[in-house]
N, CA, C and O atoms as a GROMACS GRO file, in nm:
protein
  408
    1MET      N    1  -2.933  -1.298  -4.927
    1MET     CA    2  -2.827  -1.369  -4.863
    1MET      C    3  -2.693  -1.299  -4.877
    1MET      O    4  -2.610  -1.305  -4.787
    2THR      N    5  -2.671  -1.236  -4.986
    2THR     CA    6  -2.544  -1.169  -5.008
    2THR      C    7  -2.528  -1.050  -4.914
    2THR      O    8  -2.416  -1.017  -4.874
    3ARG      N    9  -2.639  -0.984  -4.880
    3ARG     CA   10  -2.630  -0.871  -4.786
    3ARG      C   11  -2.586  -0.920  -4.649
    3ARG      O   12  -2.505  -0.857  -4.581
    4VAL      N   13  -2.641  -1.033  -4.608
    4VAL     CA   14  -2.605  -1.090  -4.479
    4VAL      C   15  -2.458  -1.131  -4.481
    4VAL      O   16  -2.387  -1.110  -4.383
    5SER      N   17  -2.413  -1.189  -4.589
    5SER     CA   18  -2.273  -1.231  -4.601
    5SER      C   19  -2.180  -1.110  -4.598
    5SER      O   20  -2.076  -1.114  -4.532
    6ILE      N   21  -2.217  -1.005  -4.667
    6ILE     CA   22  -2.135  -0.883  -4.669
    6ILE      C   23  -2.132  -0.822  -4.529
    6ILE      O   24  -2.027  -0.777  -4.483
    7ALA      N   25  -2.246  -0.818  -4.462
    7ALA     CA   26  -2.251  -0.763  -4.326
    7ALA      C   27  -2.165  -0.846  -4.232
    7ALA      O   28  -2.091  -0.790  -4.150
    8LEU      N   29  -2.173  -0.978  -4.241
    8LEU     CA   30  -2.091  -1.065  -4.157
    8LEU      C   31  -1.943  -1.048  -4.188
    8LEU      O   32  -1.860  -1.049  -4.098
    9LEU      N   33  -1.910  -1.034  -4.316
    9LEU     CA   34  -1.771  -1.012  -4.356
    9LEU      C   35  -1.718  -0.882  -4.297
    9LEU      O   36  -1.605  -0.876  -4.249
   10LEU      N   37  -1.800  -0.777  -4.299
   10LEU     CA   38  -1.759  -0.649  -4.242
   10LEU      C   39  -1.741  -0.658  -4.091
   10LEU      O   40  -1.649  -0.599  -4.035
   11VAL      N   41  -1.830  -0.732  -4.026
   11VAL     CA   42  -1.818  -0.750  -3.881
   11VAL      C   43  -1.692  -0.828  -3.847
   11VAL      O   44  -1.620  -0.792  -3.754
   12VAL      N   45  -1.664  -0.935  -3.924
   12VAL     CA   46  -1.543  -1.014  -3.901
   12VAL      C   47  -1.418  -0.929  -3.925
   12VAL      O   48  -1.322  -0.939  -3.848
   13MET      N   49  -1.417  -0.847  -4.029
   13MET     CA   50  -1.302  -0.760  -4.059
   13MET      C   51  -1.283  -0.656  -3.948
   13MET      O   52  -1.171  -0.630  -3.905
   14ALA      N   53  -1.393  -0.599  -3.903
   14ALA     CA   54  -1.384  -0.501  -3.794
   14ALA      C   55  -1.332  -0.568  -3.667
   14ALA      O   56  -1.250  -0.510  -3.596
   15SER      N   57  -1.379  -0.686  -3.639
   15SER     CA   58  -1.332  -0.760  -3.522
   15SER      C   59  -1.183  -0.791  -3.532
   15SER      O   60  -1.110  -0.779  -3.434
   16ALA      N   61  -1.139  -0.830  -3.652
   16ALA     CA   62  -0.997  -0.859  -3.673
   16ALA      C   63  -0.913  -0.733  -3.653
   16ALA      O   64  -0.806  -0.739  -3.593
   17MET      N   65  -0.961  -0.620  -3.701
   17MET     CA   66  -0.888  -0.493  -3.684
   17MET      C   67  -0.880  -0.454  -3.537
   17MET      O   68  -0.777  -0.406  -3.491
   18VAL      N   69  -0.988  -0.474  -3.464
   18VAL     CA   70  -0.988  -0.444  -3.321
   18VAL      C   71  -0.891  -0.536  -3.248
   18VAL      O   72  -0.820  -0.491  -3.158
   19LEU      N   73  -0.887  -0.662  -3.286
   19LEU     CA   74  -0.796  -0.758  -3.226
   19LEU      C   75  -0.651  -0.719  -3.252
   19LEU      O   76  -0.568  -0.722  -3.160
   20VAL      N   77  -0.619  -0.681  -3.376
   20VAL     CA   78  -0.483  -0.639  -3.409
   20VAL      C   79  -0.446  -0.515  -3.330
   20VAL      O   80  -0.335  -0.507  -3.276
   21HIS      N   81  -0.536  -0.420  -3.321
   21HIS     CA   82  -0.509  -0.296  -3.246
   21HIS      C   83  -0.488  -0.326  -3.097
   21HIS      O   84  -0.401  -0.268  -3.033
   22THR      N   85  -0.569  -0.416  -3.044
   22THR     CA   86  -0.557  -0.451  -2.902
   22THR      C   87  -0.423  -0.520  -2.874
   22THR      O   88  -0.359  -0.493  -2.772
   23GLN      N   89  -0.381  -0.607  -2.963
   23GLN     CA   90  -0.252  -0.673  -2.946
   23GLN      C   91  -0.137  -0.572  -2.955
   23GLN      O   92  -0.041  -0.579  -2.879
   24TYR      N   93  -0.149  -0.478  -3.045
   24TYR     CA   94  -0.048  -0.373  -3.061
   24TYR      C   95  -0.038  -0.290  -2.933
   24TYR      O   96   0.072  -0.263  -2.884
   25GLU      N   97  -0.152  -0.249  -2.880
   25GLU     CA   98  -0.154  -0.171  -2.755
   25GLU      C   99  -0.096  -0.254  -2.640
   25GLU      O  100  -0.024  -0.201  -2.556
   26SER      N  101  -0.128  -0.382  -2.638
   26SER     CA  102  -0.076  -0.470  -2.534
   26SER      C  103   0.076  -0.477  -2.540
   26SER      O  104   0.143  -0.471  -2.436
   27ARG      N  105   0.131  -0.488  -2.658
   27ARG     CA  106   0.277  -0.491  -2.673
   27ARG      C  107   0.339  -0.358  -2.631
   27ARG      O  108   0.445  -0.356  -2.568
   28LEU      N  109   0.274  -0.248  -2.666
   28LEU     CA  110   0.326  -0.117  -2.624
   28LEU      C  111   0.326  -0.105  -2.472
   28LEU      O  112   0.422  -0.055  -2.413
   29LEU      N  113   0.219  -0.150  -2.408
   29LEU     CA  114   0.211  -0.143  -2.262
   29LEU      C  115   0.313  -0.234  -2.196
   29LEU      O  116   0.371  -0.199  -2.093
   30TYR      N  117   0.335  -0.353  -2.255
   30TYR     CA  118   0.435  -0.443  -2.200
   30TYR      C  119   0.574  -0.381  -2.210
   30TYR      O  120   0.654  -0.392  -2.117
   31THR      N  121   0.604  -0.317  -2.322
   31THR     CA  122   0.732  -0.250  -2.339
   31THR      C  123   0.747  -0.137  -2.237
   31THR      O  124   0.854  -0.120  -2.178
   32ALA      N  125   0.642  -0.060  -2.217
   32ALA     CA  126   0.647   0.049  -2.119
   32ALA      C  127   0.666  -0.006  -1.978
   32ALA      O  128   0.739   0.052  -1.898
   33LEU      N  129   0.600  -0.116  -1.947
   33LEU     CA  130   0.616  -0.180  -1.816
   33LEU      C  131   0.759  -0.229  -1.796
   33LEU      O  132   0.817  -0.213  -1.689
   34ASP      N  133   0.815  -0.289  -1.899
   34ASP     CA  134   0.953  -0.337  -1.892
   34ASP      C  135   1.050  -0.220  -1.870
   34ASP      O  136   1.142  -0.231  -1.790
   35ARG      N  137   1.029  -0.111  -1.941
   35ARG     CA  138   1.114   0.008  -1.922
   35ARG      C  139   1.099   0.065  -1.782
   35ARG      O  140   1.197   0.106  -1.720
   36ALA      N  141   0.978   0.066  -1.731
   36ALA     CA  142   0.955   0.116  -1.595
   36ALA      C  143   1.023   0.025  -1.492
   36ALA      O  144   1.078   0.074  -1.393
   37ASP      N  145   1.021  -0.105  -1.516
   37ASP     CA  146   1.091  -0.199  -1.427
   37ASP      C  147   1.241  -0.172  -1.427
   37ASP      O  148   1.304  -0.169  -1.321
   38ILE      N  149   1.297  -0.152  -1.544
   38ILE     CA  150   1.440  -0.123  -1.555
   38ILE      C  151   1.474   0.007  -1.483
   38ILE      O  152   1.573   0.014  -1.411
   39GLU      N  153   1.390   0.108  -1.501
   39GLU     CA  154   1.412   0.237  -1.434
   39GLU      C  155   1.399   0.222  -1.282
   39GLU      O  156   1.475   0.284  -1.208
   40ALA      N  157   1.304   0.142  -1.237
   40ALA     CA  158   1.288   0.120  -1.093
   40ALA      C  159   1.411   0.051  -1.034
   40ALA      O  160   1.456   0.087  -0.926
   41ARG      N  161   1.465  -0.047  -1.106
   41ARG     CA  162   1.587  -0.114  -1.059
   41ARG      C  163   1.704  -0.017  -1.054
   41ARG      O  164   1.785  -0.020  -0.962
   42ARG      N  165   1.713   0.069  -1.156
   42ARG     CA  166   1.821   0.168  -1.160
   42ARG      C  167   1.809   0.265  -1.042
   42ARG      O  168   1.908   0.297  -0.977
   43LEU      N  169   1.687   0.312  -1.017
   43LEU     CA  170   1.665   0.406  -0.907
   43LEU      C  171   1.690   0.340  -0.772
   43LEU      O  172   1.743   0.405  -0.681
   44ARG      N  173   1.652   0.213  -0.757
   44ARG     CA  174   1.679   0.142  -0.632
   44ARG      C  175   1.829   0.131  -0.608
   44ARG      O  176   1.877   0.150  -0.496
   45SER      N  177   1.904   0.100  -0.713
   45SER     CA  178   2.048   0.090  -0.704
   45SER      C  179   2.109   0.226  -0.669
   45SER      O  180   2.199   0.234  -0.585
   46GLU      N  181   2.061   0.330  -0.732
   46GLU     CA  182   2.109   0.466  -0.703
   46GLU      C  183   2.078   0.504  -0.558
   46GLU      O  184   2.162   0.566  -0.492
   47PHE      N  185   1.961   0.468  -0.510
   47PHE     CA  186   1.924   0.499  -0.371
   47PHE      C  187   2.017   0.427  -0.274
   47PHE      O  188   2.061   0.487  -0.176
   48GLN      N  189   2.046   0.302  -0.301
   48GLN     CA  190   2.137   0.228  -0.213
   48GLN      C  191   2.277   0.289  -0.215
   48GLN      O  192   2.342   0.299  -0.111
   49ARG      N  193   2.322   0.330  -0.332
   49ARG     CA  194   2.452   0.395  -0.343
   49ARG      C  195   2.456   0.525  -0.264
   49ARG      O  196   2.554   0.554  -0.196
   50LEU      N  197   2.349   0.602  -0.273
   50LEU     CA  198   2.342   0.728  -0.200
   50LEU      C  199   2.334   0.705  -0.049
   50LEU      O  200   2.389   0.783   0.028
   51GLN      N  201   2.265   0.600  -0.008
   51GLN     CA  202   2.259   0.568   0.135
   51GLN      C  203   2.398   0.535   0.189
   51GLN      O  204   2.435   0.579   0.298
   52VAL      N  205   2.475   0.457   0.113
   52VAL     CA  206   2.611   0.423   0.154
   52VAL      C  207   2.697   0.549   0.159
   52VAL      O  208   2.775   0.568   0.252
   53GLN      N  209   2.683   0.634   0.059
   53GLN     CA  210   2.760   0.758   0.055
   53GLN      C  211   2.722   0.849   0.172
   53GLN      O  212   2.808   0.913   0.231
   54LYS      N  213   2.594   0.855   0.204
   54LYS     CA  214   2.548   0.937   0.316
   54LYS      C  215   2.608   0.888   0.447
   54LYS      O  216   2.654   0.968   0.529
   55SER      N  217   2.607   0.756   0.468
   55SER     CA  218   2.661   0.703   0.593
   55SER      C  219   2.812   0.726   0.600
   55SER      O  220   2.866   0.746   0.708
   56ALA      N  221   2.879   0.722   0.486
   56ALA     CA  222   3.023   0.748   0.486
   56ALA      C  223   3.053   0.895   0.514
   56ALA      O  224   3.154   0.927   0.577
   57GLN      N  225   2.965   0.985   0.468
   57GLN     CA  226   2.987   1.128   0.487
   57GLN      C  227   2.954   1.174   0.628
   57GLN      O  228   3.001   1.280   0.670
   58SER      N  229   2.874   1.099   0.700
   58SER     CA  230   2.826   1.147   0.830
   58SER      C  231   2.891   1.077   0.948
   58SER      O  232   2.830   1.066   1.055
   59THR      N  233   3.013   1.030   0.932
   59THR     CA  234   3.082   0.969   1.045
   59THR      C  235   3.123   1.079   1.143
   59THR      O  236   3.157   1.189   1.100
   60PRO      N  237   3.120   1.052   1.272
   60PRO     CA  238   3.156   1.154   1.371
   60PRO      C  239   3.297   1.210   1.351
   60PRO      O  240   3.319   1.330   1.371
   61LEU      N  241   3.392   1.125   1.313
   61LEU     CA  242   3.528   1.173   1.293
   61LEU      C  243   3.534   1.273   1.179
   61LEU      O  244   3.602   1.376   1.190
   62ARG      N  245   3.465   1.245   1.070
   62ARG     CA  246   3.465   1.337   0.955
   62ARG      C  247   3.398   1.469   0.991
   62ARG      O  248   3.446   1.576   0.952
   63ILE      N  249   3.287   1.462   1.064
   63ILE     CA  250   3.217   1.584   1.103
   63ILE      C  251   3.305   1.669   1.195
   63ILE      O  252   3.310   1.791   1.181
   64GLU      N  253   3.374   1.604   1.288
   64GLU     CA  254   3.462   1.678   1.378
   64GLU      C  255   3.576   1.743   1.300
   64GLU      O  256   3.612   1.858   1.327
   65ARG      N  257   3.633   1.671   1.205
   65ARG     CA  258   3.742   1.726   1.124
   65ARG      C  259   3.694   1.845   1.041
   65ARG      O  260   3.763   1.947   1.033
   66LEU      N  261   3.575   1.835   0.980
   66LEU     CA  262   3.521   1.947   0.903
   66LEU      C  263   3.494   2.067   0.992
   66LEU      O  264   3.520   2.181   0.953
   67ALA      N  265   3.441   2.043   1.112
   67ALA     CA  266   3.414   2.154   1.204
   67ALA      C  267   3.544   2.223   1.244
   67ALA      O  268   3.549   2.346   1.255
   68ARG      N  269   3.647   2.146   1.264
   68ARG     CA  270   3.776   2.203   1.305
   68ARG      C  271   3.842   2.276   1.188
   68ARG      O  272   3.890   2.388   1.205
   69ASP      N  273   3.845   2.216   1.070
   69ASP     CA  274   3.919   2.272   0.957
   69ASP      C  275   3.843   2.384   0.887
   69ASP      O  276   3.898   2.493   0.867
   70ARG      N  277   3.719   2.360   0.849
   70ARG     CA  278   3.645   2.460   0.770
   70ARG      C  279   3.583   2.570   0.856
   70ARG      O  280   3.580   2.686   0.815
   71LEU      N  281   3.534   2.534   0.973
   71LEU     CA  282   3.462   2.631   1.055
   71LEU      C  283   3.547   2.687   1.170
   71LEU      O  284   3.500   2.771   1.246
   72GLN      N  285   3.670   2.641   1.182
   72GLN     CA  286   3.760   2.683   1.288
   72GLN      C  287   3.696   2.668   1.426
   72GLN      O  288   3.711   2.754   1.512
   73MET      N  289   3.626   2.559   1.446
   73MET     CA  290   3.564   2.532   1.575
   73MET      C  291   3.663   2.453   1.660
   73MET      O  292   3.753   2.388   1.608
   74ARG      N  293   3.646   2.460   1.790
   74ARG     CA  294   3.732   2.384   1.881
   74ARG      C  295   3.645   2.327   1.991
   74ARG      O  296   3.536   2.377   2.017
   75PRO      N  297   3.693   2.222   2.056
   75PRO     CA  298   3.614   2.160   2.161
   75PRO      C  299   3.594   2.255   2.279
   75PRO      O  300   3.680   2.338   2.308
   76ALA      N  301   3.481   2.242   2.345
   76ALA     CA  302   3.453   2.327   2.460
   76ALA      C  303   3.538   2.283   2.577
   76ALA      O  304   3.555   2.163   2.602
   77SER      N  305   3.592   2.381   2.649
   77SER     CA  306   3.669   2.352   2.770
   77SER      C  307   3.628   2.455   2.875
   77SER      O  308   3.575   2.560   2.841
   78PRO      N  309   3.651   2.426   3.002
   78PRO     CA  310   3.614   2.522   3.107
   78PRO      C  311   3.686   2.656   3.092
   78PRO      O  312   3.634   2.758   3.138
   79ALA      N  313   3.802   2.658   3.030
   79ALA     CA  314   3.878   2.782   3.014
   79ALA      C  315   3.809   2.879   2.918
   79ALA      O  316   3.822   3.001   2.934
   80ILE      N  317   3.736   2.827   2.820
   80ILE     CA  318   3.673   2.917   2.722
   80ILE      C  319   3.522   2.922   2.737
   80ILE      O  320   3.455   2.986   2.656
   81THR      N  321   3.468   2.857   2.838
   81THR     CA  322   3.324   2.854   2.859
   81THR      C  323   3.279   2.978   2.933
   81THR      O  324   3.336   3.014   3.036
   82GLN      N  325   3.176   3.043   2.881
   82GLN     CA  326   3.119   3.159   2.948
   82GLN      C  327   2.979   3.121   2.994
   82GLN      O  328   2.898   3.070   2.916
   83TYR      N  329   2.951   3.147   3.120
   83TYR     CA  330   2.820   3.114   3.176
   83TYR      C  331   2.736   3.240   3.180
   83TYR      O  332   2.784   3.346   3.222
   84VAL      N  333   2.615   3.231   3.139
   84VAL     CA  334   2.524   3.345   3.135
   84VAL      C  335   2.422   3.326   3.246
   84VAL      O  336   2.362   3.220   3.261
   85THR      N  337   2.402   3.431   3.323
   85THR     CA  338   2.302   3.425   3.430
   85THR      C  339   2.198   3.532   3.405
   85THR      O  340   2.225   3.633   3.340
   86ASP      N  341   2.082   3.509   3.458
   86ASP     CA  342   1.972   3.603   3.445
   86ASP      C  343   1.970   3.688   3.572
   86ASP      O  344   1.945   3.636   3.680
   87PRO      N  345   1.996   3.822   3.560
   87PRO     CA  346   2.001   3.905   3.680
   87PRO      C  347   1.866   3.913   3.751
   87PRO      O  348   1.862   3.937   3.871
   88GLY      N  349   1.757   3.895   3.681
   88GLY     CA  350   1.625   3.901   3.743
   88GLY      C  351   1.587   3.773   3.813
   88GLY      O  352   1.484   3.770   3.881
   89ALA      N  353   1.664   3.670   3.800
   89ALA     CA  354   1.629   3.542   3.860
   89ALA      C  355   1.649   3.543   4.011
   89ALA      O  356   1.587   3.463   4.080
   90ASN      N  357   1.733   3.632   4.066
   90ASN     CA  358   1.761   3.637   4.208
   90ASN      C  359   1.664   3.728   4.283
   90ASN      O  360   1.663   3.728   4.406
   91ALA      N  361   1.584   3.806   4.211
   91ALA     CA  362   1.490   3.899   4.277
   91ALA      C  363   1.380   3.819   4.344
   91ALA      O  364   1.333   3.720   4.289
   92PRO      N  365   1.337   3.862   4.465
   92PRO     CA  366   1.231   3.789   4.535
   92PRO      C  367   1.098   3.803   4.461
   92PRO      O  368   1.066   3.908   4.404
   93VAL      N  369   1.024   3.697   4.462
   93VAL     CA  370   0.894   3.693   4.397
   93VAL      C  371   0.790   3.727   4.502
   93VAL      O  372   0.787   3.663   4.607
   94PRO      N  373   0.702   3.828   4.476
   94PRO     CA  374   0.603   3.863   4.578
   94PRO      C  375   0.503   3.748   4.598
   94PRO      O  376   0.462   3.681   4.504
   95ALA      N  377   0.468   3.728   4.722
   95ALA     CA  378   0.374   3.621   4.758
   95ALA      C  379   0.232   3.663   4.716
   95ALA      O  380   0.197   3.781   4.724
   96PRO      N  381   0.153   3.568   4.672
   96PRO     CA  382   0.015   3.602   4.634
   96PRO      C  383  -0.066   3.642   4.756
   96PRO      O  384  -0.043   3.592   4.866
   97ASP      N  385  -0.161   3.731   4.736
   97ASP     CA  386  -0.245   3.782   4.845
   97ASP      C  387  -0.338   3.670   4.891
   97ASP      O  388  -0.420   3.622   4.813
   98ALA      N  389  -0.326   3.629   5.018
   98ALA     CA  390  -0.406   3.519   5.070
   98ALA      C  391  -0.544   3.564   5.114
   98ALA      O  392  -0.632   3.480   5.134
   99GLY      N  393  -0.566   3.695   5.130
   99GLY     CA  394  -0.694   3.744   5.181
   99GLY      C  395  -0.800   3.756   5.074
   99GLY      O  396  -0.914   3.790   5.106
  100GLY      N  397  -0.771   3.732   4.953
  100GLY     CA  398  -0.871   3.740   4.846
  100GLY      C  399  -0.890   3.882   4.796
  100GLY      O  400  -0.985   3.907   4.722
  101GLY      N  401  -0.803   3.978   4.833
  101GLY     CA  402  -0.810   4.112   4.780
  101GLY      C  403  -0.896   4.205   4.864
  101GLY      O  404  -0.922   4.316   4.819
  102GLN      N  405  -0.943   4.167   4.984
  102GLN     CA  406  -1.028   4.254   5.065
  102GLN      C  407  -0.960   4.310   5.180
  102GLN      O  408  -1.020   4.386   5.257
   0.00000   0.00000   0.00000
């Protein structure tokens, strides 16, 4: 009878140790999940901030001002427009042979 009692005691102790370890792992995972949630909220907030900044940076007025100031660009006008033509475009195109080559 004492062997059975000792065996049962060892099984109960092992079960208790497994339970403690499982609870410990569960708490670690919950903490990691909570940290991941906080990081996700932070990243979402950062993304929204960057979206607002992007829309503020890409206004047509700002782009036009940057093109004028930094790139020395100016609006197109007929006075500065140069038209390019293809000299070969006016040459007559030979008609295809209707006789089938004979």
